[in-house]
Each structure stands twice: as C-alpha cells, then as structure tokens.
N, C-alpha and C positions, 0 to 999 in steps of 0.2 A: 601906357601905351602908346607909341607912335606908329605913324604910318610908313611902311616901308616899300619900297621900290626895287625887285629883283628882275635880272637878265638872266637866261639862260645860254652859255657861250656854247660851243659846237659839239663836243662829246665827252666834258668832263662836269662835273656838279656845277648848278648854278653858282654864281658868283655876285652877291647881293649887292647891289648900290642902296645905301639907306638913307631915307629923310628920315630924321628921328630917330627913335629906339625900340628894336621890335622888343616884345611882349612874349609872357609865357602863359596867357591866358589865351581865350577864343580869338579866332583869326578870319578874316574875309578874305579870299584870293578872286581877282578880278581876272577875268580870261579875255583875251581881246577876239576879235572875228578874225577871218582871212585875210590877209594881207593889212591889218590892222595894226597898229603900236599902242604900247603903254596908256598915251597921251589921249587915247579914247576915252577912258575912264577919271580925266582931267577934271570934269564939273561933278562928277560921283565921291571920289574917293574921298578927298577933307570931309565933304559933308556925312559922310559914312562914318566915317573915324572919330567926328564929331558928336554923333547922334548915337553911337554903340558904344563906344570907347575901346573897340576889338583894335588890334592890329591890323591893316588893310594893307594886302599886299598888291603890287601888280608886276607886270613883266613884258618884256619882250621874247617872243619865241623865234629859235631859230632861224637867221637869214632875215630877221625884221626887226628895226630901229637900230637900237645899241646890240645888238647878239650878232655872232659869226654865221656866218654862212656855212650852210651844210650843202654839199654836193648832191644830186639824184634825186629820186621822188621823195616828196615830202612823205614821211610813216607816221601816222597816229600813235604808235606804240613807242617810239622816239620821244616824241612831245611828251608821251605820258611820263617817259621815262624821267625826261629834262625837269620837269614840273615837280615829280616825286624828290629827287634829288636835292633841287634847290629847295624845296620846304625841311625836307631832311636836315640841311646845312644850317637852316634857320633856325633848329630845333622844334618844328612846327609836325608833328606826328599824328594830332584827333583836333577835335572841336574845331574844325573848317568850315566854315560856309563857300560853299565854290557858287561863285558867277559866271556863267559862260555864254557867248554870246556868238551864232553863227557856225563859224567853223569848229568853233572850241566845244559845241555843244559833243563832238566827237570824242575829244579828250574827255570830258568831262562823265561819256557814257562808260568808258572802257577804265577810267579813273576808279570808277562808283562800285562796276562789276569787280574788279580785282583788287582793291582797296577800301571797302567802302566803312573800316573803322574809323578811317581820318576823316570823313565827313559828318556832318551834326546836320546837314541839309544844305541844298543847292536852289539857284534860279538859272532857269535856263531861257536866255533871251533870245526869241526867235531861233533859236539853236536847232542845228542838224540831230534830228532824230534817227533811231534806226528803223522806225516804222515808215518814214517817206521811200526810205531806199528800198523801192521792190524789183524786183525782174523786168516790170513794166516801166518803172521810171527810170533806172539806171541809162538806159540808150538815149532816153530823150534828154538826161542832161547832159549826157556826153556830145550830142548832135548839136542841141542847144548852145554848147560854149565852146564849139570848134572855131567860131570867127573871132572870139575875144580871146583865143589862145594863139590863132595864128597870127594876130596883128600884136602881142605878147611878145612873140619871137623875133618880131621887127629891133626890141628893144629888151633883150633880153637880163640886161643887169639892173634895171630898175629895179627896188625889192618886191614894189607888188605886182609886176611881170612875173618877174622869178616866183614871185610865191604860187601866183595862177599856173604858171607852167609845171613843177615840180607836185603840185598837188592832182595835173591832168593825168601824170605818168602814173600808167596802174589803176587809174579811178575805178572803173566798173571792178576789179576784182576785190580791191579793197574797201571797196562799199558792199559790196556782195556778203561780205565777211561783217563788216558794220552792222549789217539787217539783221544778224543773228545775235546781237548782246542784247543783255536784258538787263535792268536797273534794278538792283536789290529793295527789296521792300523795305529794308529797315531804315532807307537812308529817305527823307520826305523831298519834295520836290514842287515847286514852282515853274508850271511852263507857261511864257509870256509870248502874244503871236502877235506880230503887227496887222497891223489891219491892209496892207498892201501886198503882204508877204514878199519873198526874193522875185517872186513869178508876178508882178504886176500885169505883164504884158501876156499873160498866159493862164487865163482863167481856170483851165484843167491841173494845169501843176500849180495853181495858188490853193485850188481847193484841196489836192492832194495834200499838201502841207498843211492846210488847216487840219483835216481828214486825220493825220500823222499827229499833231499835238494833242488833238482831242481824246485820239486813242491811247497817247502815252501816258496821258494825266487820269484816262478814266480806272488804269489797271492797278491802280492801288486806292485806299481810300486817304492815304498821307499827301498825294498829291493834287495841284489845284489849276486851273488854268484861266490865265488871263490874257483877255484881247486888246491891244491896243490902238482903238479906233483911228483910223488918218494918218496912222503912223508908217515912214515905208521900213523896209529893214534896220534900217541904222539908228533902230530906237534909244541907245544908249548916248548917242548925241543930240537926237531928236528929243525925246523924251523922258533926261533925265529924271526928273521928279517922280517919274510911276516907275522907274526900273529903282532909284531911291527908296520907295516906299514899298517895293514888294521884298526887297533883299532885307530892309527894316523888321518887317513883318515876319521872315522867314526866322531872321535871327530871332525877335524877341521870344518868338513861339518856342524856340528851343532852349533859352536860357533865362 
C-alpha cells in the first residue's frame, strides 16, 4: 500500500491527488489544523507509512492549499461531508485511524459521533474539544480573536486570513452546538496536549484548555492523555517524533 494525498474541492466529492497507490486495508488520515495545509504532515506521513504499512491520507480542506474556495462562514458539517465523500471515493469505509490537529478536532468529533464505525481509533493533537467551549469560554475567545480578525480583513484573499474570517462568522452559535457533541465510547482516542497550549499568554485559558483535554480523556477507559512538555500549539511540526510515536501506538493497539 502506498501513501495517498487527497484534497476536497468546493461542493463535490474529493478528487484525490495520489502519490503511490491506495490500498484496501488499514488507513491513517492526517487532518491539519485551521489555516494549515497538508504539508503540515510532510515529516510524519512517509515515516508513518513505512512504520505501519497503512495507506496514509493527507488533504487540503476547502479554501486551503490546492483546494477550491467556498464563500461564507466555515461550517464543520461541510468539512465532515467533504472528508467522508473523499474517503468513499477512495474506497475507504472502515478501519481508519484519524489524526486531527487543532481545528480539525471539531471535524473528528462530528465524524466520530455521526459515523463511528469508520474509525478504529483517533489521535487528537492539541485539538479543539467540546469540553473547552463552555458558555464562559466562548465570549472570551470571541473577544481575544477580534484584533486578529480585524487585521485579517485588511488582506482577506490571503488563505490563512480567509480561513480566520470564515471561522469567525457564526463562531459563538457553532461552538455552543459543538459543546454538546459527545465522543462515542466505541472509538479509542489519544489526546495530546502541548505544554504551552494555544493560549500561552493567558494562564486562565491555558488551564481551561488542559482541563478540557483531561476531562475528555477521563470519560472512557479507552482514552489516554499525553502532554508534550515545552511544545507550542504547533506540535506536528515542532515534535513530529512524539506525534509519530502516538499514532504508531494507537495503530498497533487496534491491529
């Protein structure tokens, strides 16, 4: 089996851009954080394929990398639908180990809730988790990100800025809904938390982020919490060795 690189276009199923040949057995999907492209996994994907023999899929979400732009607010439901459609087109319907960084944690949670049978396990890398987005936290996030959003609007065509602006639209109601999502007990998960978290400058928010990860991990016996000490939020690029080890362990435990 070879490594697969796939990208979702605007409103139709993912058109894969392949390197190597897709396999028909176990699959590992690497889902990038907000504003990131599939290149985020360039140091991990080939080593992961060599270590596990699994098909490894990376892709660019709509509006990022080589994928088409979708106007309007970012909707996690659309992102989940794109990923599911792409996997179906590649013939991947089960035995997926899903690896999600940051914003992709929302996609992972909705995918696991709606289609748990496709997943054999997950590694959530400093990922957005429902437990974090409380009624107390959401207004703090909206206020804290407003300066960055205002700056992004000065150059809205830049992909990272466009992603930030689209995510900000409808942020509060979308994340109140996300807070109610529950991860199925049937899908084991490793939760990785960076030492600095995305809120290195705000001890209160950083602690809430760590508490949310711990709460998620404690909700079922098949979940584990891993803290990557000293790392910033960009764990996949800063500590690919630690991420690779966690994915290999999750994959081995299920196979």
